[in-house]
N, C-alpha and C positions, 0 to 999 in steps of 0.2 A: 551628444553632449546635452548638460545645463547650460537653457540658453537664459532662462529668468528665475529670481530669486525673490519673493515677495516674503517676510515677515508683520506679525503684527502684535502689540500688545505682549512682545516673547523676553522676558528677564530687565534691561535694562535700550531695550529696544522699541518706539513708539509707533511706528505705522518706517518699514523702509523695504524697497526694489530695487534692485540691481542686476542690470544686463552683463551677462559672460561674455568671454567669443571662443572659438578654436585655442588649444598652443600654453602657452602659461600665465595664469593667472597670480600672482604676489598678493597678498593681504599687508600692512605692514602698519605698526602704530606702536604708539606709548603697552607699555603691559598695562592691563586690566581698562581697557581699554571697550574692550570686546571683543575682540577675531576670534576667539576658544566661541564663543556663543554665538557666532551666525555657526559655525564647525558645528556647535551642539542642536541650532535646528536644522542644519540638513541633515544631520543625521536621524535627531529623529521624525520627518519629514521623510523618508527611508523606511520608515520603520524599529526605531530605535526607539527602544523602554522613554514614554515621557512619565512628568509630575506637575503636579497642581503647581510645585515650586519653580517653577517656567510660568506660569502664570503672570504680567506684568502686575507691582502690587497693585487691588482697585483697578481689577479688568475684571472679568466676569469668565473669559476665555482666551486662549492665543490661538490666533491665524496660522499656518503655514504653508508655502501653495511654490512650487518648483515649475517651469516647462522645460522640459525636453525633446529636443529635437535628435530623432535617429532615422542615421543617410541607407544603412544599409539596407539592405528589403531582405537578408538576410539574416538577421542580429534573434539571438532566440527566444532575446524578450516576446517578437510578435506571437507565438508558438504559449506561452504564458496568457501572454491576451488574451487570443483566442481561448484558452481550458476556459478563461475563467466569466465565456462573455464579456466580454470588451471590447467595446469600435475604437478604433485606430485610422486618423484621416490625416495623410502625405506625411507618416513620422511622426505625429504630433502625440507628447504624451504629458497630460498635467496629474498631478499626484500632487493633494492638497489632504489637510489635516487641521481636524480646528481643540485644543485640550481644552475639558468642561472644569468648569472651579468643582463640579460632582466629580472631578477624575475619573469620569468615560470620555476616550475620544473618538471623535467620527474622521473616516478615513475614504478620500475616495480618487478613485484612477478614471483620469478622462469623461468628471460626472458624474460613472458610478458608486450606490457605497459601494465601500467593498471592508470584510474582516482585515484584523490588523495581521496577520498572517500571509492574507493577500498583499497588502503594501509592503509590509516586511519583503515575499515574495521577489515580487518586483521592481521594489526600489536596493536590492541587492544588487538582480541584472543592474543597473546603472548606473549607481555610487558606492564605490570603496573610499573606505574612509580610516586611513590610517595616519596615528597619536603619536606620541614620545613613549606613552607610557602603555600603544595595546598590542603589544608586541603577542599575546596570546598563543599567532598563529605558529608562530616561528617558539616560545617556548615550549607549543605544547604538545611532546615527541606523538601521539597521535592522530594530529592534521599531520604533519612526517612523508607519510604513505599518498593523501589528499592530494598536496606541491608533486608529487611526483609526478599521480595521475593526471592531472592536473597536463605537465610538460610532454607525458608519455602517451596524452586523449588517441591523437590521430592510431597508434600504434595500437593501443590498449580495447578500445574502441570495443568491435566484435570478440574478444577474447573476452572483452570484462564483461558483454550482455550477455550470453552463455554461462560463464559460471553465477550472475544473479536470478537468471532460470535456472540451474544444475542447484542455486545451494538454496533459492526457497522450499523447490520441492525439496530436498532433503529435508530439512527444517520438517516438514510440512510429517511428514514419512514418521522423519525422529519421536518427534510427538505422542504421532499415533505408536509406536513399535515401544515409548512408555509411560502409555494411560496403559496399556494390554497389561504390560508385562508386570504388573502391582502387586501386594502380595496373598498368599493365598486366602489367608484372613479378609483380607478387604472385598474378596475377589467374590470369594463366598457370601458375605451380607450383601452382595449388591447383586448377585441373585436371583438370592433370596428375597430383597426387595420390589428387584423388577417381575419376577413371578408372580409375586400377591400383586402388584400393580396395575400389571397387564391381565391376572384373571381377575381383578378388580374391574375392568375397566372392558372385556369380555363379558360379562356378565350384564354392566350395567346396557349395553348396545345400544348408547345413544346416537342419533342420529341428529343432521344436520337440524332438518325445518320441525324436527315432532316436538321441542321445546315451545315454539311459537304455534303449533295447532294444539297440543297442552292448554295453554295460558287461555283463550281462545273457549274450548267446549268447557277450563272454569268458569269463564263467566258466563255461560253460558248454562250452564247448569244451578251455580249459587245465586241465579238468575229465573229462572225460572218459572215463579208463580206468577215474576209481571209481564215477563215474555208470554206467557199463556194468555195472558190477560188482555192485555196490549192487541196480541196478536187476530185474539178474538172478535174482538171489540174494528179489528178493522175490515177485518173478512164480514161484521152484521152491517155495516155503514155502506160493505161496497153490493154486497147478496144478501140483504135481509128484506123482508116484504115491505116493501111502498119505498127502501132507500134506493143505492146512487144510482144503480145498473137499470131496476125499470124506470126512476126519470131519465135520464139515459137513452138510456131504450127507446124511450116515446119518444123523445130527444129527433131519433134516430129515422125512426118512423115518418115521424109530423117532415123532417126534409127532405125527406126522400119522396115523397106525395109531390113537394114546390119544388122540387130538381126537377123534375118533366116538365113543366107548368112555366118556369125559372131558372136557367142556367146560369145565372148570377147565386145561384144557395149550391152550386155543383162542390167547390172548392170547401165552403162548410161546410156541408151534408158530408163528405170524405173525411174532416180533422175525427168530428160528429164519433160517425161512421169508426172511425182506426181504434178511437180512445174506446169505445163499446170495446171491442175483442179486446184490446191489451187488456182494459179494465179483467176483464171476464177471465182473462187466464193468469191475471194478479188474481185473481180469485179465487180458482183453481188451483194454485201453489200455496195460500194464506192453509187454503180448505187440508189440502192432502200434508203440510209441516204439521198443523196441529193434529192429524188423526196420527203422525210418527211422530209428534212431543213427549217425554214420558220422562215424569221424576225417577231419577236409581238413585238413590243415595248409598248406595256401595260401590257404584261408578267416580261418583265423584271425591270417594276416601281415597279409589285408585288414581284417579289422577291426579289428586294433592299427593300423593306419596312417589308420586313417578316425577310430578315436581320439585318434591324436595331432593328425590335424587339426584338431576338435573346440579342443584345449588351447592348440593356436598360436595360433586364430583368436578365443578367450577372452584373451591377453597379448596381444592389438594391437587388442581392438574391446570387447571388453566384459564382465560376469564369469560372466552369463548366456548364449543364448542369443535369449529377451525385447531384452535391452537388444542384441545385440551386427543385430538385424535391424532394430529400433530406430534403433541408429548407420545401417544400408544406409540405409531410406528420410530419414531427416535426407538426409543428403550428398548425395543422389538430386536432394534438392530444392535443395540448393543448387547441384550444381553446374547444376541447367536453370537457376537464376538468371544463374551464371555465365557458360553458354554463351550467353542472353539479357538481359543484363546493360544493354545497352545502349537495348533497348525497355524495360526493366525500372526502369529509371532517369529516361528520360523520361516515364514514364504515372508516378514514384510525382513526380519534379519538380513534374510540372504538379498532381497531388492536395495538392501541399506548397502552391504556391501558392497554391491555394484555399484549404487551411486557415487560411490567411498573414491573405489575406484575410477571414475571421471571426473568426481574435482580435484585429485591426487594430479590425470592429467591437465585439466581444465589450469590445479591452481597453478601446476608447475613452468605451462607455458608464460600463465601472467610473469613468475618470478625472471623467467627467462628474458621478456619483452622490460622486463623494471629495470632488471642488470642492466642492461644494453644499452636502456636508454638513463640508465643515473648515473655511466658511464661520459655520460653526451650533456645532464646538464650539472656533473661536480666541472666540467671543463671550463659549462660559459659561465659559469658562477663566479669560476678560478679566474674565469678572462674578464667580468667584470667588476671582477675588490681587487684587481692589480691597477684597473683604471680607477678605482678609489682609496688606494696610498695603503693597497692589504696587498703586498706583495709578497710575502714571506707566509703568508696565510695559504693550509691544505685542509682543501673540502671533498669531502666524503659521503656518497653514500650506505650508510651501514644496513646487513641487512641481517634478519635474525629469524629461523625456524619457528615456526611454532607449531605445539604437539595440537592442535586442530584446526577446523577452520572455521573460519570467520569471517564476515560479508568483504573484507578484500582477501582473500583468498591464504594463504598459510605463511605468508610476511609479515614481519614489524618491522617499520623501516625506521629506520632514526637517521638524521645531518648531525657528523662528525664533522670537530673545526678543531685545526687547531694552528695562534694567529701567533708562534711562537714559535721562529727553532731549536729541533731536539729538543722538542713535546709534539709528544703524541697528537695524532687528532683525538678530540673525546667530547664525548654528547654536546651539541650550542648551547641548551640553556645553562648548562653549568660553567661554562667558560670564556662564554663567550660573552664580553663589556656591553652597555647602554649601546656606545658610538656604532660599537663592531655588529650591535643588529640588527641598527639603522641602515647600516652597510652595506647588512647582509638581505637587510625587507630590500630597497632599495635597489639589489643587484636580483630577487625573481620580479621586482616590477618590473624591473627593466625586459626581461627573461617574457614577463608573462602578456605585457601589458599587448602588444601587441594580435596576442591571439585570445584573451580570455573574458571577450567581447563588451567588458566596462566600460561602458561611456568616460563618466568624469570619475578621476582617483585625486582624493581632498591629501592634503597629508596635512596635518597640526605641530607644527615645530618641532620636527622629526631630526633636524638640523644642533637644538640644542645641545650643549659640552663641548661642538668642536669650531675649527678657527683654520686658518690656515692653510697650506692646499690642500689640507682635508674636505676644508668649507668647502674648494675651490670647487672640487672635484664633484661634490656632491651637489651643489647646482647645477652643474652640467649633466652628472647622472639623473636629476630631477628632468631640464629639459628637456635631454630623453626622449623622456620618459613622453614627454608632450608632442614630438613627434605623432605618434598610434597612442594621443588617448587625452582628453581635454585635461587639466590639473590646477589645482586649486590648490597652494600651498600658503603657508599664513610663518611665515618666518621672520628672523629679528638680523638673517646675517647677509648683511651690503653685494656678498656672490650671491647670493640666493636671486635678493631684487633685480636687481642688475640684468640677471639672462631670464627678469619673466616676460612676455609679448604687453600685458598689460598689467598695472600696477594700479592701483588700492589702499585709500589711507585709510581706516579704522582710528573713529575720533570720539571722545566720549566728552559732552555737557555739558553745565546744568542750563536749566533755565524756571523761573518759575520753584523752586525749590523741587525738582524733578530733573532726571538725571537721565540723560539723550545718548543714544550711538549713533552717529552717520558716515557714511560710509560713499568717498570722492575718486573716483579713478582723474588721477593723478597727467602731467604734462609732466613733455620732459624733463623743463626749469625746473615743476615741482623732486621731479624721481631726482632730479641731481641733489636737489636738498637734502630730499629728505633718506637719500645712501648717505651723502654725506654725517648727517646727524647719526644713523646709525653706526657708523666708520667710529666717528669721535664723540661722543653720546650730545648733551643740553647743547653745547658749546660748537658752531661753524665758524668757520673761515678757508683764507681764501685758497690755500694749499690743499684744505679736503672737499673743496669741493670740484680741485682741480682733480685731486685724485676720482673722484665719485665720475667726475664728468668721462676720465681716462679707464675707466673699471668699466660703466654703460659702455663704450666704444670695444673696449676687448672683447663683452658680453657679444660684441653683436657679432665682432665676425666669430665669434663661435658658433654662433648660434647657424648662421654663413656656412661656413664649414660646417655642420652637423647635415644641413640638407641637401 
């Protein structure tokens, strides 16, 4: 659950820190006080789209932070954190996001810098935000199959994993078949091109280490005279008459004579003797190299041409010799496939047919399991809708068979509903009103809240436009959801506020020509006054205070009955 939220320099919020607890927390206050701004901050903290417009005027950045605690050791968030190398201590997860005036944002999870995509993935596993205009999941039929699969997760899991593996292999083979089944003219062009390139590369006979060796040889040939001159000078300095070796030889003989008389000179004698023979060997090597040195202008021309060939091949086939040789192997394989494409196509098409048969079996299993669970989901949703005073509603999961495979099998699933007696069920997005969608959403949240792993659910004025017994039913449903998941709710309904375990008051005030938003947890007597205001408007009377007190008492009784 979300334990603590900190917001700094965000919109009209200067510096705000608030702690939350389990159960249902309701945020109330006048319109425009900043309630939805707090939800916007949570949304951005969890990886939502940010903007420099959220940065408080006159500041360089906005800072958002959230401290979450996960009590279940089996929560799926741990696998995601481990996958990204993020450490967790005692189930504590801290999200942080800074929005800078440059437009960039810095994201951290438990102190580790992460890309926005990772923050979004982790935040999405912790927080589920639903607003009055955010019924995309229900308004988009393409998402309905995911909701059904979420409901049927335990029954579908193994079959869906088998289907996913088979579908990936099928798509890969289908691409290969498509690439082989190109028209004759294109095939002939590619064959000619590959044969030319293969012949050119074979004639080039490139070797991995040859270019470096050729470069060294070219340097040696181009600097022949300088090398000969300096090598000859070195040889004469070492072995020429009256030069290095003569002097060192005299020193060696002298030290050998002294060493027989005084052992103190033994180490010096050994060093000089070793140096004498080392220089003698070096002189022989230099002399041998001098004898082998020969300027060959024709060889220099051959080396230049060979190096030019390497550069030409790099321009055509790769930046390194290794890349060129890899390209050669690739086109050689593709040429073989093209020359034998008819046989390969026939073989792959047979294999493709076998794969399709297997996919059909797996897709049928998916359909059967989905239809079984669709009946259970329909029954569960209609039970929830009845409690939300949609007694006449009919809800069904409609199946259509696709003529092709996709990532979900061959099913197209859409939620259908009828809210009026005598009207047949039709596509949910086409017939449901805003209030009905809100109740549908609450029904789904109730069904999924105990199993989807989300630790915090946030409702942003989802109760707008309802009143009376429907408002009371929605309030009780939100409270029921909070039994399994922490719920934060912005509401203008006194019925929802009364069901809260904790109520916070959001207030906007002006100080020194700047607007500030504050948040305060309300005591019992303050809650009575606030709920009274929500019931009657600006004027609070003894009667509205009495009604608010009774509403709180009834809410406590209903909450006790739920638990």
